N, C-alpha and C positions, 0 to 999 in steps of 0.2 A: 504493500500500500504506500509506503514512504520511500520506495526505491528511487534512487537518482534525484532526490529532492535536496536542494541546498538553500541557504539563507543569504541574502545580500547583506543584511545588517543583523547578524546573530546576536550582537551585544544588546539589542533592544529587548531580547527575551528576558532580560533582568527585570523588566517591567511587570512580569508575571508575579513578582514578589508582592505586588500590591494586592493580589487576590486574598491571601491569608490575612493581611492587615485589615482589609475591608470587612472580612468575616468577623474578626475580633471586634472591630469598631461597631458593627451592627449588633452583635450580641450585647455589648456593653450598653449601647444606646437603648436597646429594647428593654433591658432590665431596669434601666434608670427611669424610663418613661412609663413603665407599667403602672396604671392607676391603682390607688387604694381607696377603700371606702370603710369608714368606721360606723358600725351598726351594733346595736345591743343584742340582736338575736339573729343567728345564722340559719334558722330553720327554713326560711324562705329560699335559701340558696342550695339546700340539699338536693342532690341528684342532677344538678345542672351540669351540662357538658359543653365544651366549645363547639361552635357551629362549624360546618364545612368551610364557610368563608373565612372564619378565623384560622382554621388549620392550614388553609392554602395561602394565607397572606404572605408568608416568607418566600413564596414562589416569585414574587415581584423582585426581591433582592437577588434571588438565584439568577433570574434573567439578566439583571444588571451586571452581576459578576461574570456571567458567561459572555456578555457583550464586551466587557473590559478585556477579558482574556483573548477573545477573538480579535479585537482591535490591536492588541499588542503583537500577536503573531502576524497579523496582516501588515503592520508597520515594519516588521523584520523582513518583509518582502520574500516569501518563499518562491522558489523557482524549480521547475522540473527540467533536468538536463536530458535533452534528446540528442543522442549521438549515434553515429554509424561508422563502422570501421571496415575498410577494404583491405584484404590481406592477399599477398601473392607469395607463394611458397615455392622455392626451388627444391624439388624432391630429391632425396638421396635414398638409394636402395642399398641395404647392408645385409651380408650373409655372414653369420658366425659359423666357422668350421671348427668344431671342438673335438679334440682327442679324448676318447673314452676307453683307451687301452687299460690293461690291468695295472700298469705302473702309475696311473693317475690316482691310485688308492694310497700312495706313499703319504706319510703324515708329517712331512716337513712344512706343510701348510695345515692350518686347523680348520675343520677336523681332518681334511685330506685335500689333495690338490683338486680333485674333481668338484667337491662340494664348494670349496673356496671359489673356484672359477665360475661355477653356476651362480653363486650369490653376487659376485661382482658383475657378471654379464647381465643378471636381472636388473641391477641398479642402472646399468648402461641403457638397457631397453626402456626402462621406465622414464628416463630422461629425454627420450627421442620420440615424442608423441606423434610427430608429423611424418615420420619415415616408415617405409616398408622394410621389414626385417625378416629374414629367414634363418633357419637353423639346419646345419648339416653336421652329422656326427660320423666319426671314423675311428676304426681300430685296425683290424686286419683287412677290412673292407669298409666301404662308405655308403651311406644312404641319407636321404633328406628326411629329417625329423618333421619339419614343417616348411612349406614353401614361403616365398615372400608374402607378407601380410601386414595390413595396418591394424589388425585385431590383436593388440598386444596382450590382451587377457588370455587368449588361446595360446599365443606364443609362450607366455610365462608358464602356463600350465604344462605345456609340452616340455619346456626346459626343466621344470621340476621333476619330471618323470625320467630324465636321462640318467643312466647308470651304467656301470661297467658290466661286461658279461653278456650283453644282449646280442652281440655279434662276435665272430671269432677274434681272438686276440692277435695283437701285432700293431704295427704303426705304418699305415699306408697313407702317408702325407700326400703323395701325388694323386691318389684316388679321391681323397677328401677335397683337395683343391679343385680337381677337375669337376667334381659333382657341384661344388659351389659356383664355379664358372658357368656350368650348364644352367644354373638357376638365374644367372645375371645376363647371359649373352644376348637375350632378346629384350632386355629392359630398355625403356625409353627415358629413364631417369637422367637428369643432368649429371649426376655423379654416382658411380657404382663402386662399392667397397667390399672387400673380403677381409675378415679378421680371422686368421688361422692360429689356433692355440694348441701347442703340443709340448710333451715333456720327454721326447725320445728322438730316435734316429729312424729314418725311413728303412724298413726292412720287409715290407709286404706290398702287395698291390701290383697292378699292371701298367700304371702310368708313372713316368718319371716326373718327380716333383719340379725339376727345373723346366721341363717341357710344359708342364701345366701352368707354371708362372708365365712363361712366354706366350702361351695361348691367352691367358688373362690380359696381358698387355695388348694383344691384338684387338681385344674388345673394350679397350680403354677402362679396364678395371684396375683399381688401386689395391695393392695387397699390403696388409700389415701382418707380420708374423710375430708370435710371442712364444719364447721358450720359457717353460715353467719348471722350476726346481732349484734347490740350493746347490751351491758349488761343493763338489766333493762327494758326499754320500748322504742318503736320507733313510730314515726308519721306514721299513715296509712290513705290514702285518702278514703273518703266516699262521696256519693251523698246524699244531704238532700232532703226534699220533694219538693224543688223548682228546683232541678237539679244542684244545685251549689256544687262545690267540697269543702268539709270541712275536717279537719284533726282531728284525735283522737289518743291519745297515747295508744298503745296496748302493753301488756307484750310480751317480747321476750322469747320464750320457745324453747330451743334446748336441745335435749337429748345427752349431751356430753359424758355421761358414755357409752351409747350404741354405739355412733360413734367411741369412743376410742376402745371399745371392738371389734367392727367390723374390724377396721384397724389392730389391733394387732393380729387378727385371721389369717391374711395372713403374709407371710414372709416379714419382713422389712417394713410392712405397718405403717402408721402414721396418727394421727389426728391433724388437725389444727383448730384454731379459728380465724375468721376474724371479726373485729369490725368496719372496715372502708375500703374504696376502696384501700388505700395505703397498708394496711396490706394484703389485698387479692392479690395485685400485688406481694408483697414480698413472699407470699405463693406459687404462681404459679412459681415465679422465683426460689425458693428453689427446688420445684419439678422438674423444668426444669434442674437444675444443677445436681440433684441426678439421673436423668434418661437421661443423655446425651448419644447420639449415639456414639459408639466407631468406629473410622475411622483409618484404616491403609493405609498410603500413601507411594508409592514408586515412586520417581521422577527421570526421566532420562533427561539429558540436553546435547545438542550437538550444538556447535557454528560453523557456516559456514561463512567464509570470503566472502564478496560481493564487495570488492574494485576493483577487476580486471575489471569489465565492465566500471567503472568510469575512470580507468586509460587508458583503450583503447579508450574511448570516448574523453578524453583529448588529447591523441596523434593524434586522428583523426582530432580534431579541429586545432591542430598545423600543421598537414600535409596539410589540406585543405587551411589554410592561406598561407603556403609556395607555393603551386601550383598556387593559384590565384594571388599571388604577382609576380611570375615568368612568368605567361602566360597572364592572362586577365588584370591585373593592372600593367604590365611592363612599367617602365618609359622610 
């Protein structure tokens, strides 16, 4: 009801403080002017009740107070802001290619590499409301978890379902990248981006990773590669012969030279190394900053005065008070 309403002279609303002061003055005057009559016998007054006219007489003062309040608000000059906004968005299509091989369960990230990557990726998705985003997962082979979509609720739901073990193990970076390229090659977006996240070296698949990167470049797709894992070794959970979870430090092997070469094969591509969750968040924040959607906004504003109805209502209250006083409440 009061949406987009502003006041030209809001300080005049201080005048509303007169209303409680006038109420106090009215009560004081009414008690002071109440007539008294001295008589020797009150028997004639027993059972007498105030008439309806006497009960309604304070209505005159209520109308006057309402008129004062309405006049004060009208003098503050309320206005309704009428605005229109035109927006032009330069669309960006993004595909996340995520490694879900067994090594992503290593716990050098908390709770593990995969869950940390999923959480950071979810925050990245939530911050890009105007972009179409898809999800490709790969291990020993690759498949599309969800194609490019603007429905980020569905995307986030599918991302939360990603886990290791749903496809054969291994690291087929070339297949993962090729699948992501296939999702973007027919896109008409102004900018096309692939973010490939892995923690290993290419040891599976039928597509050479470097060739896949060169194909991405042919379609004007920019590639950001992210190597995930601490330097040296990382604790990895195993089941012993009794079914108990035990940890063993395993070496962290990331082909940084290949990931750098893949990224640089595309225009303005870049390789990042993440050794903990905080650095992974910083990497996604940097990519988010570099790939911001361009928005051109044209804003139109028109202010419309709406004090006139309040002024007419105040005059109506004063007029009604005068009519009632001259006719119904005439002394």
